[in-house]
DORO-758848 format. One line per field, with one value per residue (C-alpha): residue number from 0; x, z, y. Coordinates in Angstrom, 3 decimals. Each point is the difference from the previous one (the first is absolute). Last residue first. Layout:
nr	[NUM  ...]
east	[X  ...]
up	[Z  ...]
north	[Y  ...]
***
This chain:
nr	[365  364  363  362  361  360  359  358  357  356  355  354  353  352  351  350  349  348  347  346  345  344  343  342  341  340  339  338  337  336  335  334  333  332  331  330  329  328  327  326  325  324  323  322  321  320  319  318  317  316  315  314  313  312  311  310  309  308  307  306  305  304  303  302  301  300  299  298  297  296  295  294  293  292  291  290  289  288  287  286  285  284  283  282  281  280  279  278  277  276  275  274  273  272  271  270  269  268  267  266  265  264  263  262  261  260  259  258  257  256  255  254  253  252  251  250  249  248  247  246  245  244  243  242  241  240  239  238  237  236  235  234  233  232  231  230  229  228  227  226  225  224  223  222  221  220  219  218  217  216  215  214  213  212  211  210  209  208  207  206  205  204  203  202  201  200  199  198  197  196  195  194  193  192  191  190  189  188  187  186  185  184  183  182  181  180  179  178  177  176  175  174  173  172  171  170  169  168  167  166  165  164  163  162  161  160  159  158  157  156  155  154  153  152  151  150  149  148  147  146  145  144  143  142  141  140  139  138  137  136  135  134  133  132  131  130  129  128  127  126  125  124  123  122  121  120  119  118  117  116  115  114  113  112  111  110  109  108  107  106  105  104  103  102  101  100  99  98  97  96  95  94  93  92  91  90  89  88  87  86  85  84  83  82  81  80  79  78  77  76  75  74  73  72  71  70  69  68  67  66  65  64  63  62  61  60  59  58  57  56  55  54  53  52  51  50  49  48  47  46  45  44  43  42  41  40  39  38  37  36  35  34  33  32  31  30  29  28  27  26  25  24  23  22  21  20  19  18  17  16  15  14  13  12  11  10  9  8  7  6  5  4  3  2  1  0]
east	[-3.803  -3.668  -0.080  3.217  -1.718  -2.870  2.473  2.001  -3.058  -0.950  3.640  0.078  -3.189  1.339  3.313  -2.233  -0.872  -0.093  1.794  -1.219  0.873  -2.413  1.629  0.785  0.094  2.401  0.009  -1.545  0.967  3.508  0.283  -1.103  2.573  2.674  -1.004  0.138  -0.476  -2.075  -3.220  0.703  0.658  -1.987  0.332  -3.606  -1.130  1.176  -3.455  -1.133  2.477  2.608  2.966  -1.212  0.120  -3.380  -0.758  1.856  0.207  -2.492  -1.926  -0.687  -2.591  -0.031  -3.411  0.875  -1.926  1.912  3.198  -0.890  -0.879  3.334  1.944  -1.751  0.789  3.663  0.798  3.363  0.899  1.248  -0.263  -0.575  0.012  -1.104  0.844  2.830  2.408  3.021  3.567  2.766  3.713  -0.288  -3.231  -3.063  -1.562  -3.855  -1.049  -0.229  -2.427  0.325  1.046  -0.555  3.353  -0.777  -3.604  -0.281  3.342  -0.054  -3.584  1.037  2.802  -2.338  -2.424  3.067  0.858  -3.604  0.126  3.243  -1.560  -3.008  2.482  1.818  -3.333  -1.437  1.151  -0.956  -3.603  -0.563  1.473  -1.943  -3.361  0.868  1.402  -3.252  -2.230  2.252  -0.152  2.946  -0.177  -0.377  -1.731  2.458  2.286  0.424  2.766  0.408  -3.615  -0.884  -3.434  1.419  3.829  2.144  -2.132  0.181  -3.451  1.180  1.908  2.248  1.189  0.948  1.721  2.187  0.865  1.078  2.117  1.825  0.692  1.316  0.072  -3.218  -3.203  -3.390  -3.142  -3.402  -3.548  -3.234  -2.277  0.408  3.723  2.250  3.605  0.647  -2.276  -3.633  -1.518  1.778  2.927  1.906  3.644  1.932  3.616  1.968  3.764  0.157  1.809  -2.060  -3.428  1.313  2.240  3.812  1.770  1.033  -3.621  -2.558  -3.653  -2.045  -2.804  0.181  -3.257  -0.539  3.661  0.143  3.418  0.743  3.567  1.472  2.530  3.482  1.105  2.778  -1.997  -3.115  1.901  1.511  -3.362  -1.400  2.857  -0.271  -3.797  -0.347  -3.738  -1.441  -2.597  -3.543  -1.982  1.901  2.487  -0.676  2.903  -0.739  3.034  0.310  0.737  0.490  -0.220  3.607  -0.753  0.118  -1.612  3.272  1.050  -2.951  0.382  2.630  -1.881  -2.917  -3.276  -1.372  -1.645  2.555  0.639  -0.855  2.067  -2.378  -0.420  0.537  -2.911  0.427  -2.817  -0.300  -0.372  -3.079  -0.198  -2.962  1.599  2.776  -2.456  -2.115  2.972  0.569  -3.791  -0.303  1.105  3.344  1.662  1.825  1.822  0.438  2.611  -1.166  0.279  -0.250  -1.634  -2.838  0.787  2.451  0.745  0.814  -2.938  -2.253  1.431  -0.450  -3.509  -0.972  1.587  -1.701  -3.258  0.018  0.575  -2.941  -1.153  3.370  2.181  3.510  2.919  3.431  3.432  -0.437  0.894  -3.436  -0.971  1.244  -2.033  -2.985  0.255  0.535  -2.786  -2.287  0.584  -0.591  -3.183  -1.307  0.934  -2.157  -0.122  -3.795  -2.510  0.285  -3.106  2.119  -2.804  -0.235  3.774  0.250  -2.860  2.013  2.852  -2.373  -1.482  3.452  0.935  -3.344  0.301  3.669  -0.483  -2.819  1.711  3.002  -1.575  -3.299  1.532  -0.378  1.397  -0.120  -2.660  0.568  -3.075  0.677]
up	[-14.147  -0.878  -3.747  0.494  2.306  -2.528  -2.820  2.176  0.776  -3.711  -1.036  2.566  -1.300  -3.660  1.029  1.084  3.413  -0.097  3.284  2.434  1.182  0.211  1.865  3.741  1.480  2.633  1.350  3.503  1.102  -1.392  1.927  3.217  -0.466  -0.529  2.886  2.665  3.285  -1.646  1.476  3.456  1.000  3.189  -0.295  1.131  -3.162  -1.866  -1.070  -0.612  -2.881  0.115  0.548  -2.784  -2.697  -1.237  -3.737  -1.135  -2.750  -1.756  -2.890  -3.547  -2.692  -3.202  -1.362  -0.658  2.989  2.162  -1.587  0.905  3.527  0.404  -1.413  2.439  2.924  -0.958  -0.668  1.942  -2.335  0.425  -2.347  0.905  -2.450  2.013  0.078  -2.153  -0.149  0.927  0.075  2.380  -0.533  -0.313  1.493  -2.282  -0.270  -0.481  -1.589  1.731  -1.513  0.853  -3.474  -2.678  -1.540  -0.511  0.117  -3.434  0.143  3.565  -0.423  -2.941  2.099  2.769  -2.567  -1.113  3.615  0.495  -3.173  1.026  3.453  -1.750  -2.023  3.170  1.801  -2.599  1.488  3.487  -1.219  -0.461  3.411  1.615  -1.166  1.477  3.209  0.364  -0.321  2.250  2.941  1.424  3.783  2.919  2.937  2.686  2.541  3.782  -0.099  -0.379  -0.851  -0.734  -1.627  -3.497  -0.004  -0.605  2.197  1.304  -1.415  -3.497  -0.762  3.012  -0.961  -3.536  1.552  2.217  -2.824  -2.067  2.889  0.370  -3.775  -0.158  -3.574  0.425  -1.902  1.633  -2.008  -0.623  -1.031  -0.047  -3.021  -3.645  0.385  -1.210  -1.224  -0.790  2.908  -0.503  0.838  3.474  -0.422  2.866  0.978  3.151  0.610  2.525  0.856  -2.751  -3.380  -2.126  -0.221  -2.463  -2.445  0.155  -2.979  1.727  1.172  -2.091  -0.635  -0.728  2.463  0.920  1.700  2.762  0.735  3.678  0.812  3.476  1.170  3.385  1.906  1.106  -0.202  -2.611  -1.819  -0.161  -1.321  -2.695  -0.880  -0.456  -2.202  -2.249  0.025  -1.631  -0.279  -3.065  -1.948  -0.429  1.556  3.209  0.755  3.704  2.366  3.419  2.273  3.137  3.771  1.097  3.828  0.464  -2.442  -3.778  -1.519  -0.960  -1.698  -2.439  -1.467  -2.587  -1.040  -1.187  -0.056  -3.602  -1.486  -2.852  -0.160  3.510  1.499  2.688  3.624  2.876  2.265  3.155  0.291  3.592  0.763  1.466  -2.639  -1.726  0.074  -2.259  -2.485  0.152  -1.006  -3.325  -0.497  0.188  -3.626  -0.014  0.624  3.373  -0.952  2.732  2.637  2.523  3.671  2.690  3.459  -0.857  -2.846  -2.702  0.180  -3.618  -0.469  1.384  -2.261  -3.084  1.197  -0.067  -3.359  -1.743  1.828  -1.409  -3.419  -0.053  0.791  0.037  -2.385  1.310  -2.370  0.472  -1.738  -1.189  -3.349  -0.331  -3.053  1.710  3.104  -2.258  -1.832  3.122  1.836  -3.021  -0.210  3.795  -0.162  -2.992  1.670  3.151  2.830  -0.034  -2.744  -0.740  -1.843  -3.131  -2.256  1.288  0.014  -3.534  -0.982  1.341  -2.349  -2.951  0.900  0.009  -3.284  -1.601  1.215  -0.960  -2.976  1.754  3.425  -0.910  -2.451  2.073  3.397  -0.365  2.436  0.207  -2.700  -3.306  -1.649  -3.536]
north	[26.541  -0.196  -0.732  -1.986  -2.421  -0.663  -0.552  -2.458  -2.049  -0.164  -0.799  -2.841  -1.542  0.347  -1.753  -2.879  -1.424  -3.764  -0.549  2.596  3.483  2.946  2.935  0.040  3.485  1.270  3.611  0.008  -3.457  0.480  3.225  -1.748  -2.843  2.611  2.069  -2.733  1.907  2.691  -1.229  -1.252  -3.553  -0.765  -3.770  -0.382  1.699  -3.025  -1.398  3.606  0.129  2.708  -2.252  -2.335  2.562  1.293  0.351  -3.117  -1.041  2.429  -1.551  0.865  -0.752  2.092  1.051  3.554  1.171  -2.469  1.322  3.589  -1.006  -1.765  2.957  2.447  -2.302  -0.462  3.594  -0.214  -2.851  -3.540  -2.928  -3.624  -2.922  -2.938  -3.697  1.310  -2.824  2.108  -1.070  1.023  0.446  3.777  1.149  0.239  3.466  0.425  3.331  3.333  2.499  3.655  1.001  -2.651  -1.088  -3.670  -1.101  -1.672  -1.722  -0.979  -1.239  -2.119  -1.417  -0.917  -1.764  -1.983  -0.952  -1.213  -2.046  -1.704  -0.699  -1.624  -2.115  -1.133  -0.686  -2.400  -3.236  1.330  0.409  -3.693  -0.870  2.878  -1.544  -3.298  1.477  2.028  -3.018  -2.118  2.313  2.016  -0.563  2.262  -1.577  0.949  -1.620  -0.517  -2.691  -3.750  -0.832  -3.649  -0.202  -0.502  -0.309  3.072  2.207  3.581  0.643  -0.341  3.181  -0.424  -3.462  1.013  3.006  -2.199  -2.221  3.023  1.295  -3.293  -0.075  3.549  1.418  1.845  0.872  0.724  -0.060  1.799  -0.451  2.107  -0.453  -1.144  0.182  2.718  -0.069  3.681  0.800  1.020  -3.344  -0.177  -2.380  1.480  -0.560  -0.551  -0.623  -1.959  0.307  2.677  -0.059  -2.358  1.690  2.613  -1.732  0.548  1.581  3.194  0.421  -1.870  0.144  -3.268  0.547  3.761  1.172  -2.461  -0.513  1.240  -1.352  -1.093  0.578  -1.078  2.204  -0.843  3.731  -0.397  -2.759  2.048  3.072  -2.253  -1.450  3.469  1.163  -2.979  0.290  3.367  -0.500  -1.671  2.062  -1.226  2.867  -0.368  -2.886  0.317  -0.454  -1.532  0.302  -2.057  -0.268  3.544  0.219  1.349  2.683  0.382  3.062  1.746  -3.117  0.031  3.494  -0.731  -3.145  2.167  -1.942  0.043  3.097  0.009  3.806  0.981  -2.818  -1.234  1.047  -2.463  -1.032  -2.034  -2.638  -1.203  -3.736  -1.579  -2.769  1.519  3.460  -1.099  -1.429  3.089  2.180  -1.687  -0.303  3.816  0.358  1.812  3.206  0.313  -3.134  -2.591  -0.711  -2.607  0.544  -2.677  0.358  -2.422  -2.417  -1.146  -3.686  -0.574  -2.213  2.682  2.606  -2.086  -0.889  3.598  0.837  -2.950  0.627  3.507  -1.397  -2.424  -3.552  -1.724  -1.913  -0.959  0.281  -1.442  0.125  3.542  1.492  1.594  -2.082  -3.146  0.696  0.757  -3.340  -2.122  1.794  -0.451  -3.681  -0.570  2.174  -1.924  -3.316  0.503  2.429  0.596  -0.901  -3.740  -1.191  -0.494  0.921  3.578  0.409  -1.291  2.345  2.958  -0.922  -0.239  3.403  1.495  -1.352  0.937  3.593  0.470  2.363  1.885  0.391  2.273  2.391  0.030  0.715  3.775  2.513  3.812  -0.065  1.793  1.492  1.315]
***
């Protein structure tokens, strides 16, 4: 049995006609940018995220970048980021001329470790950017308390954890401004690039709405130097349909994770995902760790099981950040995660038989 790392078919096939009908309404409306579909989706996704305001933008990186711009973070400032994350988190900080300051994760949950954050705070620190990695909510209660004590801003990177909670609060509702991505492979995926910013601050929401649209609230009148980063009507229409199904897809992901836990428990040299107390996990990814990662991945490929490595090179060792002069070994937890982590197939519609097949192949090696 061949098992792809990701299959859209079980999600997309049942809602195909509904999505196509929504797209047809956009086509027939002859209004394709910043119209009613975007407004409806912004309202719905804001409510889903427990935030008062949602601003649709072109992609997740733009969401993080414009959040920083709107909050006035720029050259000379420092922003605390995880040492293990997709590089977009760091890029957003670099885009505004600020400096990303890495903090190591908790080695069991892989999310930024609140116990390490305060040691990284300096007189130049302006913000903390926690990433809800792989679908698990960060320990936001502690992070927000640290931010309050030091008068820092918080920008959540919520690209992988839509619908997750930390001590009852939804990801995307804690920070001053929070970015998410609707890249097709996300738990709530568009049919191309798309993103959004959530916030509870009305003035900040208005500022971001202006920034995303050339710095303009009224056509041809530009108040500030802005960007062209707008969620388009077609993507909003498709996302509106898919948002209704997201809770059920999340339930299916969590069931798949439970099957993996049952099938893979007790294997030597295989660390399974751990969820922090008070947090929930929506399993954008199911990531295991082993010192024999490369051999295991090759065996699974040969067996017809798709896998990915998230992420093989931590940001501080990327060529893009060579100018920071961070030596290998400076962030050993991030580097160990990069060397030992493997993402197994995870998608709504996976069956217990799929999971059993993957697990049997893993057991035959480990």
